[in-house]
N, C-alpha and C positions, 0 to 999 in steps of 0.2 A: 732588566730584560736578561732572559736565559735561554740561550742558543742551543738546542739539542743537537749534538751530530748524527743522532739516530734518526731524525726527523729529516723532512724536506722542509725544514725552517728558514732556510738560508741559502743563498746564493752568492757565489765568491766571484768576482772581477765579471760582475752581470753587466751585460751589452745592452745598453739605453739607444732606441731609436730617435732620432733626432729631427720634430719635423719642422718645417721652415715656408711658410706662405703656403700651404696645401701638399708641399711636397715632402718627402725624405730623404735627408741629408745623406750623401755617401759615407760620411764620416759617423761613427758610431760613439758614444760616451761611455766608459766603462767606469761603473760605481763598486766599491771596495767588497762593500756586502750589500744586499739587499735581504732584510729578515721579516718573513712572514707576509712578504709580498707589499708591505705597507710601511716599513722604517729604512732610509737610505744609512749605511754607516761608512763614512771616511775615515782612513786611517792614516796619521801622518807619523813623522818623526823630526818634529821642529820644536824648537826652544821656546817658542812663544805663540799660539793662534791669533791670527790678526783678520784685517778686514778681507784679503784676497780668499783667506781658506774658508771663512764664513760666507762670501760671496759665492765660491762656488759649489756650498752645500744648497743654498739657496736657489742657485739657477738650478741643480740639478735634481731640486725638489718640485721647481716650476714645470721642468721637462716632463718629468716622470708623472706629475700631478699626484704626488704622495704628499702628506701634512707634515712629518716628520721626518728630523734628520738628527744623527748624533757624529760629531765629530771630535776625534779622539787623537790625543798627540801622546806619544811614548816618550820622547828625546827628554824628559825631566825626571826627576827622583821621584816624584808623585804624578799620578795620570791627570793630565789636563784635558776637559773635555767642554764641550758646549753640547746643550741641546736646542735645536732649532726646530722651529714651527712656521709653515707657510699655508696659508688660507687660501682657498683659490675663489 
């Protein structure tokens, strides 16, 4: 996926509303990037992507009702990434 800076193809620090039992929580979640209103991108600087980071993205996909998430870590010599999918 290529993100164009000239288009409105992404939102940085995008705030997601958290519904719980029919009400909206007062605390919102911020996704690092939302691309094309369909992909959540989480950026990390960690040595290894683990279960906690994967669970965070999967939970975000559930709340946002999105199906695709990208988890990127820039802390190693080569990019570490995971493409995650969630069907509702």
